[in-house]
N, C-alpha and C positions, 0 to 999 in steps of 0.2 A: 709637295705636300702629301705624304697617301694620311687615313684618318681613318680607325679603327672601326672594324665591323659597330664599336658600342659607340662612339660619334653619331657611322653614318642614322642607327637606328635611335637615338635620342633627338637628333632633327629629324628625324622625320617622322615621327612622334610630333613635336612640338608643333611642328608646320602640318598637321592632322586638328591638333587644338585649336590649333587657330582654326583654319576652315571650319572648324565644330563649335564656335567655342559659346554659342548658342543652345547645344548641349550640354555642355560642361556641370558639372563632376564625371568624368568621364573614364570605364576602369581598361583596366592595364590591355584585359582579356579584348575590351571594345576595339580597343586601336591597333594590334598586335592582330587581329585576325581581321580588320579593314584591309591593313598595311602590307598579311602577308611577312608577315615577322612571327621568331617562335616565343610565343605567349612567353614560358618564365626565364630568358634571355631576357626580352620587353621589361618583365617585374622588376630586376635588376636592375636593370640601365633605366626606368621611372627612381625607385630609388634610389639614384647616385644621383639624379637629377634634384630630387625630396634634398638632400643632405645637402648639394652646390645652392639652395637654395630659388630652386629658379623654378620649382614647382612645392606644391604641397598634399599632402593626405588630406579626403574629407573621412571620417568615418559616417556610419549611422546611416538609415534606410537612402538616401544619396547618395554612394559614395563612389569614389575615385578619385581623380587629378585637377588637380583649379589650377593655372597661373598664379606664382606668388610673386609674380613681379608684373608689370603688363608684356607682354609678345616684343611691344617694338621694347623696349631698354633691352632686352636681349640679343648681344651681337653677335651676330658668330663666331666671330671673335672670338669672345668670355665664351660661349662653349665649347670647343675647340678645346683650347686650352686648359677650363676646367676639366674636361673629362679624361685629357691625352694628358693630363700632367705634369704639362712641362710647356714651351714658349715656342709657336712654330716655326718651323726654320733658324731655331737657335745657334748650328753652327755649318758651315760647312760639309756641301754638300765631299769635297776631294778633303775630307779628316783624316784622312791617310797616310794621306803623302807629307815630305821633311819639311815644307812651309810653314809650316806655323802653324798655315794657316786665320792670316789677319787680313784686314781692306787694305795693309799698308804697303803687304810686300809681294801680295798675289789676284791680278788680276780676273781670275775668274770670279772668284771669294768676289772679293768689288763685288762684279756684279752681280752674282747671284745675291750679294745681300741688296744688294739695288730693289732686285726684284721681287725680292722678300716678301719688303721693307713698302709699295707697293700694295704687294697683298695683301699684308696685312693690314695697310689703313682699310678696303677692299672693303676686306669679313668686319674686320671695327666700324661701317660704315651702313653693314648691311644686319638687317637685325632679323629677328624670325619669324617676324611680323612679315615684310616685303618680300624675306623667302617663303613661306608657304603662297603668295602671292604671283609670282613669279618660278613659278615650279611647278610641271605637267607632275597632278595625282598616276600615283602608279603604285600598285604592288609591288615590296618585291621578289616575291615569285614567280613574279615577270618581267622582269625587267629582263633585256636580250644577254647574251655571253658579250662579256669583250676579252675581242683577239686584239694584244698591245703587237703584238708582231705582224697584223694585217693592215692596222692600221695605222700605225707607222712605213710599209709599202705605200699604200693610198698618199701619203702628203708627200 
């Protein structure tokens, strides 16, 4: 599964809001500075979250974003599928072959489908609040580069 940068920023913004509940509302600029995200891009992501009903914008002297739904009610599956605009793991990883990609005629797809369902269940059971308290705080611009080939060699 690969989620977009927007989804990653959205999750981190929501986790930031969970960790700083007593300081809400919080502006997109404050989250961007704290998390090392581009402010303009994050502002657009938070607008998407507001349209989807995860957060809402507060106007006036105390402006910024607050949760529209409790963070313990928002699952990672809800968040990712809403922002990605599709069902995660919706098709066969070998969708370009001639088998037709059904669980009845393709053992690989059947195993893929079974594993994907377990991951979907885990994401459905994990709330944004739980994720916030079980994920290390870091800034995006401080994340180490991830070298896929190097990690495969180590495995």
